[in-house]
N, C-alpha and C positions, 0 to 999 in steps of 0.2 A: 504493499499500499504505499502510495506517494502523495504528499500534500506540498501545494506550493503557496508561497506567500511573499510580500514585499518585506525587504529588510533594509529600507533606506535608498539613500541614493549617493553615488560618487561621480563627481564632476557632470552632474545633471543627468546621469545614467541611472536607471531603476536597477537595484540589486536584489536578485532572487533568492530566498531561502527555500530548499526543499527538505522536507522530512521523510526519510525512507524508513519504514517499519515492516518488520517481520512477524510471524505468527507467535513468536517468544515474547513479544512486547519490546523486543531490543530495536533501538532507532539510531540513526545517524541524522545529522543536519550538514547539508552543505549549502554553500552560497556560491553566486555567480562570480563574485569579486574575488580574484585571484585563485578560482576554483578551491575556494579553502573548505577543509573540513571542520565545521563550527562545533559539533557535538557529537558525543558518542555515549548513549545512555543504555543502561541495562536494568531490569527489573528483578529485584531479589526480595523474595517474601513479602510481595506487595510494596516494596520501597524502589523508588528511582534512583539509580547512582551514574553520576557522570564520571568518565574513565579520562577525559582529555581537558587541557586547559582550554578555555573559550571566553569570548565576550558576547553579551546579550545585545549589542547595538553595532552597526557597521562603524562607527568612529573608532572603536577599539582596533580594528582591522587596519583602518586607514592610518592612524596616528601613532601606533606603537610600532617600535624598532625591531621587536622579537620576531617578527613574521609568523604569528600564532595560527597554526592551521593551514598556513596558505601554500600553494604550490611555488615553487622557487625554481629559477632557472632562466635562460635555457640549459645553464651549467649550474648545478647546485653546489654550494662550496666556493673555494676560492680558487682564481687561476692566477698563478705567479707572475709578478709584473704586468699584470693585465694583456699578456701576448701569448701568442701561440703559433703553430704552423699547421697547414693542411696542404697536403701534397706539394710540398716544397714551397708554398706561397706564406708570407708572414703575414700575421694579423696583430694590430695593436689597438686595443679597445680603451676608451676612457676608465680610467681607474675610478672605483668608488669607496675603496677601504685603504688608506695608505696609497702604496704603489700598485695594489691588488685590485682584480675583479672580485666582488663577491656576489653570488648568486645571480648572476647574469647581468649585474649594473643597475643603474638608476631605472632602466625601463623594461626590467625583466617581467617574467610570467606574473609575479606578484602584484604588478600595476594593473593588470589587464582585467576589464569586466567581460566574462565570457558570455557568448550566447549560449542559450541551455535547452535540453530536449529531455522529456521523461520516456523512459522505456519501462512500461509497466510489465510488459512480459518477463524481463530480467530482474524486475525490481531494482532499477538502476536509474540514474541521471547521468546524462552524456552533457559534456562542456565542450565548446571549440572556440578557438581564436586564431588569428594570425599574427605571428612576429615578424614585422617587417624589418629587413636589414636596415632601412633608413632610420629606424626609431632606437633599435637596440644596437646597431652597429656590427652584429654578427653576419658572417655571409648568409646569404640567402634568405627568402622569405619562407618562414617556417609555419606550416599547417599543423596546428597542435589540437588534438582531441584528449580529453581527459574524462575517463568514465568511473563513477562510483558505484559499486553493487553491495548490496546488503543481501546476503543468503540466509536459508533457513538453518544454518549450522552456526550461526551468529559470527560470520567471517565477513569483513569488510575488504572488498578487493579494489584496489584503485590501478587502473590501465593507463598509461600514458603513451599515446601514439603520435609520432611525428614523421612529417613528409616535408622536405624541403626543395626549394629550386634550384640550390647550389649545395655543393658539399659543405656541411656546417658541423656544428657540435651539439650533442643532445644528450642531457643527464639530468632531468628533472626530478624533483622529488616533494613530498608532502613534509612541510616542516611542522609536524604534529608533536605537542607536548604531552605526555603521559603523567598521570598520578592515579593509580587504581586503589589507593587506600582510603579509608572512610574520612580523613582529614585531608581533604584535598588543597589545604594551605601549607602542607608540610609534606615534601617528598623523602625525608631523611629515612623513613623506615620501609619505604618501598625497597623491595628486592630485585635485583638485576642479575640476569645470566647471559652472556653472549659466549657463543659457539665460536672463538676467534682464539689463535694461540699468537696472533701478531697484532700489533698497531703501528701506526705510521709515527716516524720521527718528525718534528716539525720545528720550523724555525720560532723566533720571538713573535712574528705577525701571523703565526698559525699556518702558514703555507708548508706543505710537506717538503722535506728536504730530498725525499727520493729513495731513503732507507725504511725497510721493515724491522721492527725490533720485537724480540720475544716479549710477552706481555709479564710484567714484573708487578709484585707487591700492589700499589694503589689501583694499577691498571688492569689486575687480573680478576675477570668476571667469569671465568670458565665454570666456576661452581657459584651457585646463587648466594649473594649476600647484599646487605642494604646499602643504599647510597651513602648512608652515614659511614659505614665501615670502610667504604672506598675511600672516602674524601679524608677519613683520618688517616689512613695507610698514605694516600697521596701527598698529604702534608709533611709527613714523617719522612717520606722518601725524596722529596724535591721542593717542599714548602709551597707547592701548589693549592689553591683553595676552590677550584671548580673542575669540573670536567668540560672539555671542548676538544674532544679528540676522535679519531677515527680508527675503527677496528676492520681488520682484514678478514672479510667473512667467508669468502669463496662463495662458490654456487652450489646449492643444495635444495632438495625438495624437503629436507627437514628445517624446523625452525632455525633462524639464525639468532634468535635472542626470545627472552621470555622477562615480562615484568610481573611481578606478584606481590600480595600482600592482603590482609585482612579477608582471607577466604576466596580471593578472585584472582585470574590470572589472564594476561593477553599474550599470545604468542605472535611473534613477527617473521614473515617468510619474505624473501625477495629473489630476484632472479639476477640481481647483481653482486658485486663483490666487497661492497663496503657498507659501513654503518657508523654514522657520527653520533655521537652523544653529546649533550649539553646541558648543563644544569643552570636553571635560571629562575627568576621570579617576576613573570612579565606583569603580574597584577600590583605589586608592591615595590616600588623603585627603592625604598628606604631598606626593606628587609633583602634587596637584592645588593644594595651596597654594603650590607652587614653579612653577606654570603648566606642567607637563610633561603633556601630554594623551595619553590612551591611545585615544581614538575621536572621533568626530564625530557628533552628533545631527542627524538630517535629517527634520524634521516637515512633512510634506504636509498642506497645510490650507487653508482661506479665510484672508485675511490677518488677523493678529491685531486684537482690539478692532473688528473689522468693523462690528458693530452701532451703534458711536458714531462712524463716518466713512461717509458716504453713498456714496462711490466705492470702498470697500474690498471689496465683495460682499455679497450677501444671505444671512446664516445664520438668517434666522427660519424656522421649521418650521411651518407652518399646522395647526392642530387637524385631525385625521382625515386628512392627507396623508401619504403615504408618500414618504421621499426617501432616494436611496442616492448614497454617495460612493465612488470607487475609488481605491486606491494601488497602484502596481504597481512591482515591483522585477525586473530581469532580469540575471541572472548571465551573464557572457561570459568564455572564455578566450582570451587572444591567441595 
């Protein structure tokens, strides 16, 4: 079952909100602005519980720098020095974070208000937009389709399909923040498990150096443990006070990660080889400054800056070829 309603305006355009519900009472809300995942609600013993960080009005999505729930790209994450090469041709884009390009730049996917269509048969909503080269400076005009599906097994499936007029880069993702706990204001006791033996070494500006490192101490989530435990060990190891790191997850049909707590779990699946985690408090800037985190971003994608590192994965989308990537999130009650 799918319902549609207005969710305000951006730049004079109406933003649509769609509620997709299955027979279990599980619901997801998605909005046309940034093709964002606005909410993920489950019903437990007659009580509704939200699993992701979200805002209840459009202003939160426009004004907030954390990209909460938004689709980001063309290329999620950072491209070092905002430059890359495709087929021997060099491209230099306007940097938007120091010398680097973050989430596709100032006119990335996250700034688009998408056209939308309901797919009742598949309990899905389909968003489409065109990323014009003249706007975002990437080569080629990219036709982008994003499909959100909620199935009967409480799985949220997000499919990203791209086709370009020229060889370009394509590595979008959903910048969703999870907190599955009863206390949605504090993510400390949420457990995290990641099926990854390696993470990426990064420079001070958070751009990958090109090296993959065995996970150690604070970075090791191969067995489930709380965010608080990880942060404690991370600080002891190198005095870091947040996670903003990428794990090498490989490609597997099994879950690449799991979030759990208070009797509920969310399993994450991806057909790409990386997952970025980021601790944040998008709702409360003072708590963010005090390093008190309300949620954890989990960005399923090809490894960041892949175009500049030969063994990170291929994110080049050839002209005229259609490519689809899939992220999946499965809710389970213990």
